mmCIF file of the protein (N, C-alpha, C, O) and its ligand, coordinates in Angstrom:
data_MODEL
# 
_entry.id   MODEL 
# 
loop_
_entity.id 
_entity.type 
_entity.pdbx_number_of_molecules 
1 polymer     1 
2 non-polymer 1 
# 
_entity_poly.entity_id                      1 
_entity_poly.type                           'polypeptide(L)' 
_entity_poly.nstd_linkage                   no 
_entity_poly.nstd_monomer                   no 
_entity_poly.pdbx_seq_one_letter_code       MMPIIIKCHSCGFTFYSDQQLKSVDEVLRQWGGYRCPPVCLSPLSKMPITMHVKG 
_entity_poly.pdbx_seq_one_letter_code_can   MMPIIIKCHSCGFTFYSDQQLKSVDEVLRQWGGYRCPPVCLSPLSKMPITMHVKG 
_entity_poly.pdbx_strand_id                 A 
# 
loop_
_entity_poly_seq.entity_id 
_entity_poly_seq.num 
_entity_poly_seq.mon_id 
_entity_poly_seq.hetero 
1 1  MET n 
1 2  MET n 
1 3  PRO n 
1 4  ILE n 
1 5  ILE n 
1 6  ILE n 
1 7  LYS n 
1 8  CYS n 
1 9  HIS n 
1 10 SER n 
1 11 CYS n 
1 12 GLY n 
1 13 PHE n 
1 14 THR n 
1 15 PHE n 
1 16 TYR n 
1 17 SER n 
1 18 ASP n 
1 19 GLN n 
1 20 GLN n 
1 21 LEU n 
1 22 LYS n 
1 23 SER n 
1 24 VAL n 
1 25 ASP n 
1 26 GLU n 
1 27 VAL n 
1 28 LEU n 
1 29 ARG n 
1 30 GLN n 
1 31 TRP n 
1 32 GLY n 
1 33 GLY n 
1 34 TYR n 
1 35 ARG n 
1 36 CYS n 
1 37 PRO n 
1 38 PRO n 
1 39 VAL n 
1 40 CYS n 
1 41 LEU n 
1 42 SER n 
1 43 PRO n 
1 44 LEU n 
1 45 SER n 
1 46 LYS n 
1 47 MET n 
1 48 PRO n 
1 49 ILE n 
1 50 THR n 
1 51 MET n 
1 52 HIS n 
1 53 VAL n 
1 54 LYS n 
1 55 GLY n 
# 
loop_
_struct_asym.id 
_struct_asym.entity_id 
A 1 
B 2 
# 
loop_
_chem_comp.id 
_chem_comp.type 
_chem_comp.mon_nstd_flag 
ARG 'L-peptide linking' y 
ASP 'L-peptide linking' y 
CYS 'L-peptide linking' y 
GLN 'L-peptide linking' y 
GLU 'L-peptide linking' y 
GLY 'peptide linking'   y 
HIS 'L-peptide linking' y 
ILE 'L-peptide linking' y 
LEU 'L-peptide linking' y 
LYS 'L-peptide linking' y 
MET 'L-peptide linking' y 
PHE 'L-peptide linking' y 
PRO 'L-peptide linking' y 
SER 'L-peptide linking' y 
THR 'L-peptide linking' y 
TRP 'L-peptide linking' y 
TYR 'L-peptide linking' y 
VAL 'L-peptide linking' y 
ZN  non-polymer         . 
# 
_pdbx_entity_nonpoly.entity_id   2 
_pdbx_entity_nonpoly.name        ? 
_pdbx_entity_nonpoly.comp_id     ZN 
# 
_pdbx_nonpoly_scheme.asym_id         B 
_pdbx_nonpoly_scheme.entity_id       2 
_pdbx_nonpoly_scheme.mon_id          ZN 
_pdbx_nonpoly_scheme.ndb_seq_num     1 
_pdbx_nonpoly_scheme.pdb_seq_num     101 
_pdbx_nonpoly_scheme.auth_seq_num    101 
_pdbx_nonpoly_scheme.pdb_mon_id      ZN 
_pdbx_nonpoly_scheme.auth_mon_id     ZN 
_pdbx_nonpoly_scheme.pdb_strand_id   A 
_pdbx_nonpoly_scheme.pdb_ins_code    . 
# 
loop_
_atom_site.group_PDB 
_atom_site.id 
_atom_site.type_symbol 
_atom_site.label_atom_id 
_atom_site.label_alt_id 
_atom_site.label_comp_id 
_atom_site.label_asym_id 
_atom_site.label_entity_id 
_atom_site.label_seq_id 
_atom_site.pdbx_PDB_ins_code 
_atom_site.Cartn_x 
_atom_site.Cartn_y 
_atom_site.Cartn_z 
_atom_site.occupancy 
_atom_site.B_iso_or_equiv 
_atom_site.pdbx_formal_charge 
_atom_site.auth_seq_id 
_atom_site.auth_comp_id 
_atom_site.auth_asym_id 
_atom_site.auth_atom_id 
_atom_site.pdbx_PDB_model_num 
ATOM   1   N  N  . MET A 1 1  ? 0.835   -1.208 0.000  1.00 0.00 ? 1   MET A N  1 
ATOM   2   C  CA . MET A 1 1  ? 0.000   0.000  0.000  1.00 0.00 ? 1   MET A CA 1 
ATOM   3   C  C  . MET A 1 1  ? 0.870   1.260  0.000  1.00 0.00 ? 1   MET A C  1 
ATOM   4   O  O  . MET A 1 1  ? 1.854   1.341  0.736  1.00 0.00 ? 1   MET A O  1 
ATOM   5   N  N  . MET A 1 2  ? 0.512   2.212  -0.807 1.00 0.00 ? 2   MET A N  1 
ATOM   6   C  CA . MET A 1 2  ? 1.230   3.466  -0.818 1.00 0.00 ? 2   MET A CA 1 
ATOM   7   C  C  . MET A 1 2  ? 0.359   4.567  -0.241 1.00 0.00 ? 2   MET A C  1 
ATOM   8   O  O  . MET A 1 2  ? -0.708  4.868  -0.775 1.00 0.00 ? 2   MET A O  1 
ATOM   9   N  N  . PRO A 1 3  ? 0.812   5.163  0.846  1.00 0.00 ? 3   PRO A N  1 
ATOM   10  C  CA . PRO A 1 3  ? 0.043   6.256  1.427  1.00 0.00 ? 3   PRO A CA 1 
ATOM   11  C  C  . PRO A 1 3  ? 0.017   7.440  0.473  1.00 0.00 ? 3   PRO A C  1 
ATOM   12  O  O  . PRO A 1 3  ? 0.979   7.683  -0.256 1.00 0.00 ? 3   PRO A O  1 
ATOM   13  N  N  . ILE A 1 4  ? -1.069  8.162  0.481  1.00 0.00 ? 4   ILE A N  1 
ATOM   14  C  CA . ILE A 1 4  ? -1.109  9.373  -0.324 1.00 0.00 ? 4   ILE A CA 1 
ATOM   15  C  C  . ILE A 1 4  ? -1.216  10.575 0.601  1.00 0.00 ? 4   ILE A C  1 
ATOM   16  O  O  . ILE A 1 4  ? -1.817  10.503 1.673  1.00 0.00 ? 4   ILE A O  1 
ATOM   17  N  N  . ILE A 1 5  ? -0.628  11.667 0.171  1.00 0.00 ? 5   ILE A N  1 
ATOM   18  C  CA . ILE A 1 5  ? -0.645  12.890 0.949  1.00 0.00 ? 5   ILE A CA 1 
ATOM   19  C  C  . ILE A 1 5  ? -1.182  14.013 0.084  1.00 0.00 ? 5   ILE A C  1 
ATOM   20  O  O  . ILE A 1 5  ? -0.709  14.236 -1.030 1.00 0.00 ? 5   ILE A O  1 
ATOM   21  N  N  . ILE A 1 6  ? -2.171  14.715 0.606  1.00 0.00 ? 6   ILE A N  1 
ATOM   22  C  CA . ILE A 1 6  ? -2.721  15.857 -0.118 1.00 0.00 ? 6   ILE A CA 1 
ATOM   23  C  C  . ILE A 1 6  ? -2.406  17.116 0.671  1.00 0.00 ? 6   ILE A C  1 
ATOM   24  O  O  . ILE A 1 6  ? -2.800  17.256 1.829  1.00 0.00 ? 6   ILE A O  1 
ATOM   25  N  N  . LYS A 1 7  ? -1.694  18.026 0.029  1.00 0.00 ? 7   LYS A N  1 
ATOM   26  C  CA . LYS A 1 7  ? -1.211  19.207 0.717  1.00 0.00 ? 7   LYS A CA 1 
ATOM   27  C  C  . LYS A 1 7  ? -1.651  20.484 0.039  1.00 0.00 ? 7   LYS A C  1 
ATOM   28  O  O  . LYS A 1 7  ? -1.965  20.516 -1.151 1.00 0.00 ? 7   LYS A O  1 
ATOM   29  N  N  . CYS A 1 8  ? -1.662  21.556 0.853  1.00 0.00 ? 8   CYS A N  1 
ATOM   30  C  CA . CYS A 1 8  ? -1.922  22.882 0.311  1.00 0.00 ? 8   CYS A CA 1 
ATOM   31  C  C  . CYS A 1 8  ? -0.687  23.375 -0.433 1.00 0.00 ? 8   CYS A C  1 
ATOM   32  O  O  . CYS A 1 8  ? 0.448   23.143 -0.019 1.00 0.00 ? 8   CYS A O  1 
ATOM   33  N  N  . HIS A 1 9  ? -0.942  24.059 -1.542 1.00 0.00 ? 9   HIS A N  1 
ATOM   34  C  CA . HIS A 1 9  ? 0.174   24.559 -2.333 1.00 0.00 ? 9   HIS A CA 1 
ATOM   35  C  C  . HIS A 1 9  ? 0.977   25.612 -1.585 1.00 0.00 ? 9   HIS A C  1 
ATOM   36  O  O  . HIS A 1 9  ? 2.207   25.600 -1.606 1.00 0.00 ? 9   HIS A O  1 
ATOM   37  N  N  . SER A 1 10 ? 0.276   26.519 -0.928 1.00 0.00 ? 10  SER A N  1 
ATOM   38  C  CA . SER A 1 10 ? 0.971   27.680 -0.397 1.00 0.00 ? 10  SER A CA 1 
ATOM   39  C  C  . SER A 1 10 ? 1.593   27.456 0.978  1.00 0.00 ? 10  SER A C  1 
ATOM   40  O  O  . SER A 1 10 ? 2.719   27.894 1.213  1.00 0.00 ? 10  SER A O  1 
ATOM   41  N  N  . CYS A 1 11 ? 0.893   26.788 1.889  1.00 0.00 ? 11  CYS A N  1 
ATOM   42  C  CA . CYS A 1 11 ? 1.433   26.683 3.242  1.00 0.00 ? 11  CYS A CA 1 
ATOM   43  C  C  . CYS A 1 11 ? 1.922   25.275 3.565  1.00 0.00 ? 11  CYS A C  1 
ATOM   44  O  O  . CYS A 1 11 ? 2.621   25.060 4.555  1.00 0.00 ? 11  CYS A O  1 
ATOM   45  N  N  . GLY A 1 12 ? 1.557   24.352 2.743  1.00 0.00 ? 12  GLY A N  1 
ATOM   46  C  CA . GLY A 1 12 ? 2.050   23.006 2.982  1.00 0.00 ? 12  GLY A CA 1 
ATOM   47  C  C  . GLY A 1 12 ? 1.235   22.214 3.987  1.00 0.00 ? 12  GLY A C  1 
ATOM   48  O  O  . GLY A 1 12 ? 1.624   21.120 4.395  1.00 0.00 ? 12  GLY A O  1 
ATOM   49  N  N  . PHE A 1 13 ? 0.105   22.775 4.379  1.00 0.00 ? 13  PHE A N  1 
ATOM   50  C  CA . PHE A 1 13 ? -0.776  22.064 5.306  1.00 0.00 ? 13  PHE A CA 1 
ATOM   51  C  C  . PHE A 1 13 ? -1.228  20.734 4.701  1.00 0.00 ? 13  PHE A C  1 
ATOM   52  O  O  . PHE A 1 13 ? -1.613  20.655 3.535  1.00 0.00 ? 13  PHE A O  1 
ATOM   53  N  N  . THR A 1 14 ? -1.169  19.717 5.515  1.00 0.00 ? 14  THR A N  1 
ATOM   54  C  CA . THR A 1 14 ? -1.565  18.402 5.020  1.00 0.00 ? 14  THR A CA 1 
ATOM   55  C  C  . THR A 1 14 ? -3.045  18.155 5.275  1.00 0.00 ? 14  THR A C  1 
ATOM   56  O  O  . THR A 1 14 ? -3.486  18.038 6.418  1.00 0.00 ? 14  THR A O  1 
ATOM   57  N  N  . PHE A 1 15 ? -3.780  18.081 4.214  1.00 0.00 ? 15  PHE A N  1 
ATOM   58  C  CA . PHE A 1 15 ? -5.208  17.826 4.335  1.00 0.00 ? 15  PHE A CA 1 
ATOM   59  C  C  . PHE A 1 15 ? -5.494  16.370 4.643  1.00 0.00 ? 15  PHE A C  1 
ATOM   60  O  O  . PHE A 1 15 ? -6.391  16.021 5.410  1.00 0.00 ? 15  PHE A O  1 
ATOM   61  N  N  . TYR A 1 16 ? -4.713  15.569 4.028  1.00 0.00 ? 16  TYR A N  1 
ATOM   62  C  CA . TYR A 1 16 ? -5.025  14.156 4.107  1.00 0.00 ? 16  TYR A CA 1 
ATOM   63  C  C  . TYR A 1 16 ? -3.750  13.346 3.945  1.00 0.00 ? 16  TYR A C  1 
ATOM   64  O  O  . TYR A 1 16 ? -2.921  13.604 3.072  1.00 0.00 ? 16  TYR A O  1 
ATOM   65  N  N  . SER A 1 17 ? -3.629  12.389 4.790  1.00 0.00 ? 17  SER A N  1 
ATOM   66  C  CA . SER A 1 17 ? -2.471  11.524 4.704  1.00 0.00 ? 17  SER A CA 1 
ATOM   67  C  C  . SER A 1 17 ? -2.849  10.163 5.225  1.00 0.00 ? 17  SER A C  1 
ATOM   68  O  O  . SER A 1 17 ? -2.950  9.940  6.431  1.00 0.00 ? 17  SER A O  1 
ATOM   69  N  N  . ASP A 1 18 ? -3.050  9.280  4.318  1.00 0.00 ? 18  ASP A N  1 
ATOM   70  C  CA . ASP A 1 18 ? -3.477  7.957  4.723  1.00 0.00 ? 18  ASP A CA 1 
ATOM   71  C  C  . ASP A 1 18 ? -3.203  6.968  3.610  1.00 0.00 ? 18  ASP A C  1 
ATOM   72  O  O  . ASP A 1 18 ? -2.792  7.326  2.507  1.00 0.00 ? 18  ASP A O  1 
ATOM   73  N  N  . GLN A 1 19 ? -3.440  5.743  3.931  1.00 0.00 ? 19  GLN A N  1 
ATOM   74  C  CA . GLN A 1 19 ? -3.187  4.725  2.918  1.00 0.00 ? 19  GLN A CA 1 
ATOM   75  C  C  . GLN A 1 19 ? -4.424  4.455  2.086  1.00 0.00 ? 19  GLN A C  1 
ATOM   76  O  O  . GLN A 1 19 ? -4.370  3.848  1.016  1.00 0.00 ? 19  GLN A O  1 
ATOM   77  N  N  . GLN A 1 20 ? -5.546  4.930  2.620  1.00 0.00 ? 20  GLN A N  1 
ATOM   78  C  CA . GLN A 1 20 ? -6.776  4.690  1.895  1.00 0.00 ? 20  GLN A CA 1 
ATOM   79  C  C  . GLN A 1 20 ? -6.893  5.679  0.755  1.00 0.00 ? 20  GLN A C  1 
ATOM   80  O  O  . GLN A 1 20 ? -6.760  6.887  0.951  1.00 0.00 ? 20  GLN A O  1 
ATOM   81  N  N  . LEU A 1 21 ? -7.134  5.175  -0.401 1.00 0.00 ? 21  LEU A N  1 
ATOM   82  C  CA . LEU A 1 21 ? -7.219  6.040  -1.557 1.00 0.00 ? 21  LEU A CA 1 
ATOM   83  C  C  . LEU A 1 21 ? -8.546  6.794  -1.546 1.00 0.00 ? 21  LEU A C  1 
ATOM   84  O  O  . LEU A 1 21 ? -9.629  6.211  -1.483 1.00 0.00 ? 21  LEU A O  1 
ATOM   85  N  N  . LYS A 1 22 ? -8.411  8.115  -1.610 1.00 0.00 ? 22  LYS A N  1 
ATOM   86  C  CA . LYS A 1 22 ? -9.609  8.935  -1.624 1.00 0.00 ? 22  LYS A CA 1 
ATOM   87  C  C  . LYS A 1 22 ? -9.501  9.921  -2.761 1.00 0.00 ? 22  LYS A C  1 
ATOM   88  O  O  . LYS A 1 22 ? -8.404  10.253 -3.210 1.00 0.00 ? 22  LYS A O  1 
ATOM   89  N  N  . SER A 1 23 ? -10.634 10.381 -3.218 1.00 0.00 ? 23  SER A N  1 
ATOM   90  C  CA . SER A 1 23 ? -10.583 11.400 -4.242 1.00 0.00 ? 23  SER A CA 1 
ATOM   91  C  C  . SER A 1 23 ? -10.313 12.746 -3.589 1.00 0.00 ? 23  SER A C  1 
ATOM   92  O  O  . SER A 1 23 ? -10.722 12.989 -2.453 1.00 0.00 ? 23  SER A O  1 
ATOM   93  N  N  . VAL A 1 24 ? -9.635  13.602 -4.299 1.00 0.00 ? 24  VAL A N  1 
ATOM   94  C  CA . VAL A 1 24 ? -9.337  14.928 -3.782 1.00 0.00 ? 24  VAL A CA 1 
ATOM   95  C  C  . VAL A 1 24 ? -10.623 15.668 -3.466 1.00 0.00 ? 24  VAL A C  1 
ATOM   96  O  O  . VAL A 1 24 ? -10.702 16.387 -2.470 1.00 0.00 ? 24  VAL A O  1 
ATOM   97  N  N  . ASP A 1 25 ? -11.615 15.497 -4.297 1.00 0.00 ? 25  ASP A N  1 
ATOM   98  C  CA . ASP A 1 25 ? -12.914 16.129 -4.065 1.00 0.00 ? 25  ASP A CA 1 
ATOM   99  C  C  . ASP A 1 25 ? -13.473 15.770 -2.697 1.00 0.00 ? 25  ASP A C  1 
ATOM   100 O  O  . ASP A 1 25 ? -13.937 16.627 -1.945 1.00 0.00 ? 25  ASP A O  1 
ATOM   101 N  N  . GLU A 1 26 ? -13.416 14.505 -2.405 1.00 0.00 ? 26  GLU A N  1 
ATOM   102 C  CA . GLU A 1 26 ? -13.990 14.023 -1.153 1.00 0.00 ? 26  GLU A CA 1 
ATOM   103 C  C  . GLU A 1 26 ? -13.246 14.586 0.049  1.00 0.00 ? 26  GLU A C  1 
ATOM   104 O  O  . GLU A 1 26 ? -13.857 14.988 1.040  1.00 0.00 ? 26  GLU A O  1 
ATOM   105 N  N  . VAL A 1 27 ? -11.944 14.610 -0.046 1.00 0.00 ? 27  VAL A N  1 
ATOM   106 C  CA . VAL A 1 27 ? -11.130 15.125 1.058  1.00 0.00 ? 27  VAL A CA 1 
ATOM   107 C  C  . VAL A 1 27 ? -11.406 16.603 1.287  1.00 0.00 ? 27  VAL A C  1 
ATOM   108 O  O  . VAL A 1 27 ? -11.595 17.038 2.423  1.00 0.00 ? 27  VAL A O  1 
ATOM   109 N  N  . LEU A 1 28 ? -11.427 17.370 0.209  1.00 0.00 ? 28  LEU A N  1 
ATOM   110 C  CA . LEU A 1 28 ? -11.614 18.806 0.350  1.00 0.00 ? 28  LEU A CA 1 
ATOM   111 C  C  . LEU A 1 28 ? -13.007 19.149 0.829  1.00 0.00 ? 28  LEU A C  1 
ATOM   112 O  O  . LEU A 1 28 ? -13.208 20.161 1.502  1.00 0.00 ? 28  LEU A O  1 
ATOM   113 N  N  . ARG A 1 29 ? -13.956 18.322 0.489  1.00 0.00 ? 29  ARG A N  1 
ATOM   114 C  CA . ARG A 1 29 ? -15.317 18.579 0.940  1.00 0.00 ? 29  ARG A CA 1 
ATOM   115 C  C  . ARG A 1 29 ? -15.383 18.474 2.473  1.00 0.00 ? 29  ARG A C  1 
ATOM   116 O  O  . ARG A 1 29 ? -16.133 19.199 3.126  1.00 0.00 ? 29  ARG A O  1 
ATOM   117 N  N  . GLN A 1 30 ? -14.600 17.578 3.015  1.00 0.00 ? 30  GLN A N  1 
ATOM   118 C  CA . GLN A 1 30 ? -14.578 17.427 4.468  1.00 0.00 ? 30  GLN A CA 1 
ATOM   119 C  C  . GLN A 1 30 ? -13.988 18.649 5.150  1.00 0.00 ? 30  GLN A C  1 
ATOM   120 O  O  . GLN A 1 30 ? -14.242 18.891 6.330  1.00 0.00 ? 30  GLN A O  1 
ATOM   121 N  N  . TRP A 1 31 ? -13.203 19.414 4.413  1.00 0.00 ? 31  TRP A N  1 
ATOM   122 C  CA . TRP A 1 31 ? -12.607 20.619 4.965  1.00 0.00 ? 31  TRP A CA 1 
ATOM   123 C  C  . TRP A 1 31 ? -13.435 21.845 4.632  1.00 0.00 ? 31  TRP A C  1 
ATOM   124 O  O  . TRP A 1 31 ? -13.029 22.967 4.931  1.00 0.00 ? 31  TRP A O  1 
ATOM   125 N  N  . GLY A 1 32 ? -14.556 21.651 4.038  1.00 0.00 ? 32  GLY A N  1 
ATOM   126 C  CA . GLY A 1 32 ? -15.463 22.754 3.793  1.00 0.00 ? 32  GLY A CA 1 
ATOM   127 C  C  . GLY A 1 32 ? -15.332 23.365 2.420  1.00 0.00 ? 32  GLY A C  1 
ATOM   128 O  O  . GLY A 1 32 ? -15.830 24.465 2.182  1.00 0.00 ? 32  GLY A O  1 
ATOM   129 N  N  . GLY A 1 33 ? -14.688 22.693 1.536  1.00 0.00 ? 33  GLY A N  1 
ATOM   130 C  CA . GLY A 1 33 ? -14.621 23.206 0.176  1.00 0.00 ? 33  GLY A CA 1 
ATOM   131 C  C  . GLY A 1 33 ? -13.203 23.434 -0.281 1.00 0.00 ? 33  GLY A C  1 
ATOM   132 O  O  . GLY A 1 33 ? -12.243 22.951 0.321  1.00 0.00 ? 33  GLY A O  1 
ATOM   133 N  N  . TYR A 1 34 ? -13.094 24.176 -1.354 1.00 0.00 ? 34  TYR A N  1 
ATOM   134 C  CA . TYR A 1 34 ? -11.781 24.341 -1.953 1.00 0.00 ? 34  TYR A CA 1 
ATOM   135 C  C  . TYR A 1 34 ? -11.055 25.527 -1.339 1.00 0.00 ? 34  TYR A C  1 
ATOM   136 O  O  . TYR A 1 34 ? -10.784 26.529 -2.001 1.00 0.00 ? 34  TYR A O  1 
ATOM   137 N  N  . ARG A 1 35 ? -10.751 25.388 -0.067 1.00 0.00 ? 35  ARG A N  1 
ATOM   138 C  CA . ARG A 1 35 ? -10.116 26.467 0.651  1.00 0.00 ? 35  ARG A CA 1 
ATOM   139 C  C  . ARG A 1 35 ? -9.260  25.846 1.742  1.00 0.00 ? 35  ARG A C  1 
ATOM   140 O  O  . ARG A 1 35 ? -9.655  24.879 2.395  1.00 0.00 ? 35  ARG A O  1 
ATOM   141 N  N  . CYS A 1 36 ? -8.106  26.410 1.920  1.00 0.00 ? 36  CYS A N  1 
ATOM   142 C  CA . CYS A 1 36 ? -7.234  25.878 2.959  1.00 0.00 ? 36  CYS A CA 1 
ATOM   143 C  C  . CYS A 1 36 ? -7.833  26.201 4.326  1.00 0.00 ? 36  CYS A C  1 
ATOM   144 O  O  . CYS A 1 36 ? -8.198  27.347 4.585  1.00 0.00 ? 36  CYS A O  1 
ATOM   145 N  N  . PRO A 1 37 ? -7.933  25.230 5.177  1.00 0.00 ? 37  PRO A N  1 
ATOM   146 C  CA . PRO A 1 37 ? -8.411  25.468 6.535  1.00 0.00 ? 37  PRO A CA 1 
ATOM   147 C  C  . PRO A 1 37 ? -7.511  26.458 7.278  1.00 0.00 ? 37  PRO A C  1 
ATOM   148 O  O  . PRO A 1 37 ? -6.444  26.822 6.782  1.00 0.00 ? 37  PRO A O  1 
ATOM   149 N  N  . PRO A 1 38 ? -7.940  26.890 8.464  1.00 0.00 ? 38  PRO A N  1 
ATOM   150 C  CA . PRO A 1 38 ? -7.421  28.113 9.098  1.00 0.00 ? 38  PRO A CA 1 
ATOM   151 C  C  . PRO A 1 38 ? -5.921  28.369 9.039  1.00 0.00 ? 38  PRO A C  1 
ATOM   152 O  O  . PRO A 1 38 ? -5.420  29.225 9.769  1.00 0.00 ? 38  PRO A O  1 
ATOM   153 N  N  . VAL A 1 39 ? -5.226  27.686 8.232  1.00 0.00 ? 39  VAL A N  1 
ATOM   154 C  CA . VAL A 1 39 ? -3.797  27.959 8.137  1.00 0.00 ? 39  VAL A CA 1 
ATOM   155 C  C  . VAL A 1 39 ? -3.530  29.166 7.258  1.00 0.00 ? 39  VAL A C  1 
ATOM   156 O  O  . VAL A 1 39 ? -3.018  30.178 7.738  1.00 0.00 ? 39  VAL A O  1 
ATOM   157 N  N  . CYS A 1 40 ? -3.860  29.081 6.014  1.00 0.00 ? 40  CYS A N  1 
ATOM   158 C  CA . CYS A 1 40 ? -3.568  30.210 5.130  1.00 0.00 ? 40  CYS A CA 1 
ATOM   159 C  C  . CYS A 1 40 ? -4.821  30.702 4.412  1.00 0.00 ? 40  CYS A C  1 
ATOM   160 O  O  . CYS A 1 40 ? -4.807  31.772 3.804  1.00 0.00 ? 40  CYS A O  1 
ATOM   161 N  N  . LEU A 1 41 ? -5.900  29.930 4.479  1.00 0.00 ? 41  LEU A N  1 
ATOM   162 C  CA . LEU A 1 41 ? -7.187  30.326 3.915  1.00 0.00 ? 41  LEU A CA 1 
ATOM   163 C  C  . LEU A 1 41 ? -7.163  30.658 2.434  1.00 0.00 ? 41  LEU A C  1 
ATOM   164 O  O  . LEU A 1 41 ? -8.104  31.256 1.912  1.00 0.00 ? 41  LEU A O  1 
ATOM   165 N  N  . SER A 1 42 ? -6.128  30.284 1.778  1.00 0.00 ? 42  SER A N  1 
ATOM   166 C  CA . SER A 1 42 ? -6.100  30.569 0.350  1.00 0.00 ? 42  SER A CA 1 
ATOM   167 C  C  . SER A 1 42 ? -7.001  29.586 -0.380 1.00 0.00 ? 42  SER A C  1 
ATOM   168 O  O  . SER A 1 42 ? -7.047  28.398 -0.060 1.00 0.00 ? 42  SER A O  1 
ATOM   169 N  N  . PRO A 1 43 ? -7.706  30.101 -1.352 1.00 0.00 ? 43  PRO A N  1 
ATOM   170 C  CA . PRO A 1 43 ? -8.544  29.214 -2.154 1.00 0.00 ? 43  PRO A CA 1 
ATOM   171 C  C  . PRO A 1 43 ? -7.665  28.208 -2.876 1.00 0.00 ? 43  PRO A C  1 
ATOM   172 O  O  . PRO A 1 43 ? -6.602  28.549 -3.394 1.00 0.00 ? 43  PRO A O  1 
ATOM   173 N  N  . LEU A 1 44 ? -8.112  27.000 -2.900 1.00 0.00 ? 44  LEU A N  1 
ATOM   174 C  CA . LEU A 1 44 ? -7.305  25.966 -3.511 1.00 0.00 ? 44  LEU A CA 1 
ATOM   175 C  C  . LEU A 1 44 ? -7.740  25.718 -4.932 1.00 0.00 ? 44  LEU A C  1 
ATOM   176 O  O  . LEU A 1 44 ? -8.918  25.799 -5.279 1.00 0.00 ? 44  LEU A O  1 
ATOM   177 N  N  . SER A 1 45 ? -6.779  25.423 -5.716 1.00 0.00 ? 45  SER A N  1 
ATOM   178 C  CA . SER A 1 45 ? -7.133  24.958 -7.038 1.00 0.00 ? 45  SER A CA 1 
ATOM   179 C  C  . SER A 1 45 ? -7.739  23.573 -6.881 1.00 0.00 ? 45  SER A C  1 
ATOM   180 O  O  . SER A 1 45 ? -7.671  22.973 -5.808 1.00 0.00 ? 45  SER A O  1 
ATOM   181 N  N  . LYS A 1 46 ? -8.302  23.094 -7.905 1.00 0.00 ? 46  LYS A N  1 
ATOM   182 C  CA . LYS A 1 46 ? -8.966  21.807 -7.795 1.00 0.00 ? 46  LYS A CA 1 
ATOM   183 C  C  . LYS A 1 46 ? -7.974  20.693 -7.479 1.00 0.00 ? 46  LYS A C  1 
ATOM   184 O  O  . LYS A 1 46 ? -8.346  19.639 -6.964 1.00 0.00 ? 46  LYS A O  1 
ATOM   185 N  N  . MET A 1 47 ? -6.739  20.938 -7.790 1.00 0.00 ? 47  MET A N  1 
ATOM   186 C  CA . MET A 1 47 ? -5.740  19.928 -7.540 1.00 0.00 ? 47  MET A CA 1 
ATOM   187 C  C  . MET A 1 47 ? -4.629  20.389 -6.603 1.00 0.00 ? 47  MET A C  1 
ATOM   188 O  O  . MET A 1 47 ? -3.654  21.001 -7.039 1.00 0.00 ? 47  MET A O  1 
ATOM   189 N  N  . PRO A 1 48 ? -4.779  20.095 -5.330 1.00 0.00 ? 48  PRO A N  1 
ATOM   190 C  CA . PRO A 1 48 ? -3.664  20.346 -4.422 1.00 0.00 ? 48  PRO A CA 1 
ATOM   191 C  C  . PRO A 1 48 ? -2.543  19.354 -4.707 1.00 0.00 ? 48  PRO A C  1 
ATOM   192 O  O  . PRO A 1 48 ? -2.681  18.450 -5.532 1.00 0.00 ? 48  PRO A O  1 
ATOM   193 N  N  . ILE A 1 49 ? -1.468  19.539 -4.028 1.00 0.00 ? 49  ILE A N  1 
ATOM   194 C  CA . ILE A 1 49 ? -0.355  18.619 -4.186 1.00 0.00 ? 49  ILE A CA 1 
ATOM   195 C  C  . ILE A 1 49 ? -0.755  17.239 -3.703 1.00 0.00 ? 49  ILE A C  1 
ATOM   196 O  O  . ILE A 1 49 ? -1.224  17.072 -2.577 1.00 0.00 ? 49  ILE A O  1 
ATOM   197 N  N  . THR A 1 50 ? -0.572  16.288 -4.533 1.00 0.00 ? 50  THR A N  1 
ATOM   198 C  CA . THR A 1 50 ? -0.828  14.930 -4.107 1.00 0.00 ? 50  THR A CA 1 
ATOM   199 C  C  . THR A 1 50 ? 0.444   14.117 -4.285 1.00 0.00 ? 50  THR A C  1 
ATOM   200 O  O  . THR A 1 50 ? 1.016   14.058 -5.373 1.00 0.00 ? 50  THR A O  1 
ATOM   201 N  N  . MET A 1 51 ? 0.861   13.513 -3.233 1.00 0.00 ? 51  MET A N  1 
ATOM   202 C  CA . MET A 1 51 ? 2.096   12.774 -3.296 1.00 0.00 ? 51  MET A CA 1 
ATOM   203 C  C  . MET A 1 51 ? 1.871   11.315 -2.970 1.00 0.00 ? 51  MET A C  1 
ATOM   204 O  O  . MET A 1 51 ? 1.057   10.956 -2.119 1.00 0.00 ? 51  MET A O  1 
ATOM   205 N  N  . HIS A 1 52 ? 2.589   10.520 -3.647 1.00 0.00 ? 52  HIS A N  1 
ATOM   206 C  CA . HIS A 1 52 ? 2.598   9.107  -3.300 1.00 0.00 ? 52  HIS A CA 1 
ATOM   207 C  C  . HIS A 1 52 ? 3.928   8.808  -2.633 1.00 0.00 ? 52  HIS A C  1 
ATOM   208 O  O  . HIS A 1 52 ? 5.002   9.024  -3.194 1.00 0.00 ? 52  HIS A O  1 
ATOM   209 N  N  . VAL A 1 53 ? 3.816   8.315  -1.447 1.00 0.00 ? 53  VAL A N  1 
ATOM   210 C  CA . VAL A 1 53 ? 5.016   8.092  -0.659 1.00 0.00 ? 53  VAL A CA 1 
ATOM   211 C  C  . VAL A 1 53 ? 5.265   6.598  -0.498 1.00 0.00 ? 53  VAL A C  1 
ATOM   212 O  O  . VAL A 1 53 ? 4.355   5.806  -0.251 1.00 0.00 ? 53  VAL A O  1 
ATOM   213 N  N  . LYS A 1 54 ? 6.489   6.266  -0.644 1.00 0.00 ? 54  LYS A N  1 
ATOM   214 C  CA . LYS A 1 54 ? 6.825   4.854  -0.451 1.00 0.00 ? 54  LYS A CA 1 
ATOM   215 C  C  . LYS A 1 54 ? 6.800   4.500  1.021  1.00 0.00 ? 54  LYS A C  1 
ATOM   216 O  O  . LYS A 1 54 ? 7.070   5.339  1.880  1.00 0.00 ? 54  LYS A O  1 
ATOM   217 N  N  . GLY A 1 55 ? 6.483   3.294  1.294  1.00 0.00 ? 55  GLY A N  1 
ATOM   218 C  CA . GLY A 1 55 ? 6.591   2.849  2.658  1.00 0.00 ? 55  GLY A CA 1 
ATOM   219 C  C  . GLY A 1 55 ? 5.312   2.316  3.182  1.00 0.00 ? 55  GLY A C  1 
ATOM   220 O  O  . GLY A 1 55 ? 5.245   1.896  4.337  1.00 0.00 ? 55  GLY A O  1 
HETATM 221 ZN ZN . ZN  B 2 .  ? -2.703  26.573 3.035  1.00 0.00 2 101 ZN  A ZN 1 
# 
């Protein structure tokens, strides 16, 4: 299993980091939409950084 990490472009806040594959849409909806939570509040593009990490 490869964990995936979804991060904010500007502040690097990690929205999601788990081994379960989720759609970016689903993750961002849990945070209230396409906006970085109280860290930098910048509107997010539809595609935040998504990384596949070994391990
Ligand atoms: Zn941010």
